[in-house]
C-alpha positions as CSV (number, residue, x, y, z in Angstrom):
1,M,150.9,25.7,145.7
2,P,151.7,27.9,148.8
3,S,151.6,30.9,146.5
4,L,148.0,29.7,145.3
5,F,147.0,29.4,148.7
6,R,148.0,33.1,149.5
7,L,146.4,34.1,146.3
8,F,143.1,32.8,147.4
9,A,143.6,34.2,151.0
10,A,143.5,37.7,149.3
11,L,140.2,37.2,147.3
12,P,136.9,38.4,148.6
13,L,134.6,35.9,150.6
14,W,131.8,36.1,147.9
15,L,134.0,35.0,145.1
16,L,135.6,32.2,147.2
17,H,132.1,31.0,148.1
18,S,130.9,31.1,144.4
19,L,134.0,29.1,143.3
20,G,133.6,26.6,146.0
21,A,129.9,26.0,145.3
22,V,130.8,25.2,141.8
23,M,133.4,22.8,142.8
24,G,131.2,21.3,145.4
25,W,128.7,20.1,142.7
26,L,131.5,19.1,140.4
27,V,133.0,16.8,142.9
28,F,129.5,15.4,143.7
29,A,128.9,14.8,140.2
30,L,132.0,12.9,139.5
31,S,132.1,10.8,142.4
32,P,129.6,7.9,143.0
33,T,131.0,6.9,146.3
34,Y,130.7,10.4,147.6
35,R,127.1,10.7,146.4
36,R,126.1,7.5,147.9
37,R,127.7,8.4,151.2
38,F,126.1,11.7,151.4
39,A,122.7,10.4,150.5
40,A,123.0,7.6,153.0
41,N,124.3,9.8,156.0
42,A,121.4,12.2,155.3
43,A,118.7,9.4,155.0
44,Q,120.1,8.0,158.4
45,A,119.2,11.4,160.1
46,G,115.8,11.4,158.4
47,Y,116.4,13.9,155.4
48,R,115.6,13.4,151.9
49,F,118.2,14.9,149.4
50,G,116.2,17.7,148.3
51,Q,116.1,18.9,152.0
52,V,119.7,19.1,152.3
53,R,121.0,19.5,148.6
54,A,122.5,22.8,149.6
55,A,125.1,21.1,151.7
56,V,126.7,19.9,148.4
57,G,127.7,23.5,147.6
58,H,128.5,24.2,151.2
59,A,131.1,21.5,151.1
60,G,132.9,23.2,148.4
61,R,132.5,26.5,150.1
62,M,134.3,25.1,153.2
63,V,137.3,24.1,151.1
64,F,137.7,27.3,149.2
65,E,137.2,29.6,152.3
66,M,140.0,27.9,154.3
67,P,142.9,30.0,152.7
68,R,141.0,33.2,153.7
69,I,140.4,32.1,157.2
70,W,143.9,30.8,157.8
71,L,146.0,33.4,156.1
72,G,143.9,36.5,155.2
73,Q,141.9,39.1,156.9
74,L,139.2,37.6,158.8
75,P,135.7,38.1,157.5
76,P,133.0,39.7,159.7
77,C,131.3,37.4,162.1
78,T,128.3,38.2,164.5
79,M,128.1,36.1,167.7
80,V,124.8,35.1,169.2
81,N,124.5,34.3,173.0
82,E,127.9,35.6,173.7
83,E,126.9,36.0,177.3
84,C,126.9,32.2,177.9
85,A,130.7,32.0,177.2
86,K,131.4,35.2,179.5
87,A,129.5,33.5,182.5
88,A,131.4,30.4,181.8
89,F,134.8,32.2,181.9
90,A,133.8,33.8,185.0
91,R,133.5,30.4,186.8
92,G,137.1,29.9,186.3
93,K,137.0,26.2,185.2
94,G,137.6,26.7,181.6
95,I,135.5,26.0,178.5
96,V,135.4,23.1,176.1
97,F,134.1,24.4,172.9
98,L,132.5,21.7,170.7
99,T,131.3,22.0,167.0
100,P,130.4,19.4,164.5
101,H,131.5,19.5,160.8
102,L,129.1,22.2,160.2
103,G,129.3,25.7,158.5
104,C,132.7,27.2,159.0
105,F,133.9,25.6,162.1
106,E,137.7,27.1,161.6
107,M,136.0,30.5,161.7
108,S,134.3,29.8,165.1
109,V,137.8,29.2,166.7
110,Q,139.3,32.3,165.2
111,D,136.4,34.6,166.2
112,A,136.3,33.3,169.8
113,A,139.9,33.9,169.9
114,R,140.0,37.4,168.8
115,R,137.2,38.2,171.3
116,W,138.5,36.5,174.5
117,A,142.2,35.4,174.1
118,A,143.5,38.8,175.4
119,E,141.7,38.3,178.6
120,H,141.4,34.5,179.2
121,G,144.4,33.1,177.3
122,D,144.8,31.4,173.9
123,I,142.3,28.9,172.7
124,T,143.9,25.4,172.4
125,V,143.0,23.1,169.5
126,L,144.2,19.8,168.4
127,Y,145.7,19.3,165.0
128,R,147.2,16.4,162.9
129,P,150.1,17.4,160.9
130,A,149.7,17.2,157.2
131,R,151.6,14.7,155.2
132,Q,152.6,17.0,152.5
133,G,155.5,19.3,153.8
134,W,154.2,22.5,152.0
135,L,150.6,22.2,153.6
136,A,152.1,21.2,157.0
137,Q,154.1,24.4,157.0
138,I,150.9,26.6,156.1
139,L,148.9,24.8,158.7
140,E,151.5,25.4,161.3
141,T,151.5,29.0,160.5
142,A,147.8,29.3,160.0
143,R,146.3,27.6,163.1
144,N,148.6,29.3,165.3
145,R,147.2,32.8,164.6
146,P,147.1,35.3,167.5
147,G,144.9,33.9,170.3
148,V,145.1,30.3,168.9
149,Q,147.5,27.5,170.2
150,A,147.4,24.4,167.9
151,V,148.8,21.4,169.6
152,P,149.6,17.9,168.0
153,T,147.4,14.9,168.6
154,T,149.8,13.3,171.1
155,L,150.0,12.7,174.8
156,S,151.9,16.0,175.1
157,G,149.1,17.8,173.1
158,V,146.3,16.5,175.4
159,R,148.3,17.5,178.6
160,Q,148.5,21.1,177.1
161,M,144.7,21.1,176.7
162,I,144.1,19.9,180.3
163,K,146.7,22.5,181.6
164,A,144.7,25.4,179.6
165,L,141.5,24.2,181.2
166,R,142.9,24.3,184.8
167,Q,144.1,27.8,184.0
168,G,140.6,28.9,183.1
169,S,141.3,29.1,179.4
170,A,139.3,27.3,176.5
171,V,139.9,24.4,174.2
172,G,138.1,23.4,171.0
173,L,137.4,20.1,169.5
174,L,135.3,18.6,166.7
175,P,133.6,15.5,168.5
176,D,132.0,14.0,165.5
177,Q,135.4,13.3,163.9
178,V,136.2,9.5,163.8
179,P,139.3,9.0,166.1
180,P,141.9,6.1,165.6
181,Q,141.2,2.8,167.1
182,G,141.4,2.7,170.8
183,L,140.7,6.4,171.1
184,G,136.7,6.1,171.1
185,I,133.9,3.9,171.8
186,W,130.8,3.0,169.6
187,S,127.9,5.3,170.6
188,P,124.5,6.2,168.8
189,F,124.7,9.0,166.3
190,F,121.3,9.6,164.5
191,G,120.2,6.3,165.5
192,R,123.2,4.2,164.2
193,E,126.3,3.2,166.1
194,A,129.4,5.4,165.3
195,Y,132.8,5.2,166.7
196,T,133.1,8.4,168.8
197,M,136.1,10.2,170.4
198,T,136.1,10.1,174.2
199,L,138.6,13.0,174.6
200,A,136.0,15.7,174.8
201,A,134.0,13.8,177.5
202,R,137.1,13.0,179.5
203,L,138.3,16.5,179.5
204,V,134.9,17.5,181.0
205,L,134.6,14.9,183.5
206,Q,138.2,15.4,184.7
207,T,138.2,19.4,185.0
208,G,134.6,20.2,185.5
209,A,135.0,22.7,182.5
210,A,131.9,24.3,180.9
211,V,130.7,22.7,177.7
212,I,129.7,25.2,175.0
213,V,128.4,24.0,171.6
214,A,129.3,26.3,168.6
215,R,127.6,26.7,165.2
216,C,129.2,29.0,162.8
217,E,126.8,29.4,159.8
218,R,127.8,31.1,156.6
219,L,125.6,34.1,155.3
220,P,124.5,34.4,151.6
221,W,126.6,36.0,149.2
222,G,129.7,36.0,151.3
223,R,128.6,38.5,153.8
224,G,130.3,36.7,156.6
225,Y,129.2,34.4,159.2
226,T,126.9,34.1,162.4
227,L,128.3,32.2,165.4
228,Y,125.8,30.6,167.7
229,L,126.6,29.4,171.2
230,E,124.7,27.3,173.5
231,E,126.0,25.9,176.9
232,L,125.3,22.2,177.9
233,P,125.0,20.8,181.4
234,V,128.3,19.4,182.6
235,P,128.1,15.6,183.0
236,T,129.7,15.6,186.5
237,S,128.5,12.2,187.7
238,Q,128.0,10.3,184.5
239,T,129.9,7.4,183.2
240,L,132.1,8.0,180.3
241,E,129.7,6.2,177.9
242,S,126.7,8.3,178.9
243,A,128.8,11.6,178.7
244,V,129.9,10.5,175.2
245,Q,126.2,9.7,174.3
246,Q,125.1,13.2,175.6
247,I,127.7,14.9,173.4
248,N,126.5,12.9,170.4
249,A,123.0,14.0,171.1
250,A,124.0,17.6,171.4
251,M,125.7,17.4,168.0
252,E,122.7,15.9,166.5
253,A,120.6,18.8,167.7
254,T,123.1,21.1,166.6
255,I,123.1,19.7,163.1
256,R,119.4,19.7,162.9
257,Q,119.4,23.5,163.4
258,C,121.3,23.9,159.9
259,P,121.4,20.7,158.1
260,Q,122.0,22.5,154.7
261,Q,125.5,23.4,156.0
262,Y,126.6,20.0,157.6
263,L,129.2,17.8,155.7
264,W,127.0,14.9,155.0
265,G,129.6,13.4,152.8
266,Y,131.8,12.8,155.8
267,G,132.5,9.1,156.6
268,R,131.0,9.3,160.1
269,Y,130.2,5.7,160.2
270,K,133.5,4.3,158.9
271,Q,135.6,1.8,160.7
272,P,138.5,3.6,162.7
273,R,141.8,3.2,161.5
274,A,144.4,1.1,163.4
275,E,146.8,3.9,164.8
276,S,148.0,4.8,168.2
277,L,148.4,8.5,168.9
278,Q,149.7,7.7,172.4
279,T,147.1,9.8,174.2
280,P,145.9,9.2,177.7
281,Q,143.1,7.1,176.4
282,A,145.3,4.9,174.5
283,Q,147.5,4.2,177.5
284,G,144.7,3.8,179.9
285,E,145.6,6.9,181.9
286,S,143.1,9.3,183.4
287,V,142.7,12.7,181.7
């Protein structure tokens, strides 16, 4: 399997995206559960299937482009509104980059790192080690490419994120990912209560870091990506609940700018699993 990953990493992006689109539709056709969840999540956000059907193929593209993003030569990526990140770095309190499960979120980290890591330090991201040994080894290598520091989902990893922000560097999170029980709160997402991580809000409230939403869209025919950046107001005096709700609202707005590339099949409204990651939230500590 590692050899197959490295083979895919060498393939051109247009071919990976073509293969991925086929696989995306094949999985959609073979899984009634996936189809129902896809349609239900899209309908919750007010979309008919015809409006977001392209997202089926984009889910497959996401899977097939990963080897290239992790192990191969990075594809071209154009950044829009780069100035907001430069201004945020200049303020010296660090940046919390947030992106939903939309487009190529892995590319957003890599592109930001190759632009700013040399001057402002590595971008720190959380990761959960894979259960398969071969995949865990690949991910450990891939997500620690130059300019990116991947830290585990433990108390130690969260402390490294805090340290990075206090040094004026950046961290990256996917705030629409369902955290384990005890590490989130229920908050509205497209009008329905969804269990939502509190880590992003806690980091911002504790450090005063800038908040920038990133949206990395795929271009047609494997031509690369466009990364859009937008800074949000920092929730300085809000409660944790209102800060989390503000982040959810920002994710909704970002998804609505490109619903055809969102992972509507993701189990956003599922019950959190009973698992403790021993993060500050689980222990009642302040981040």
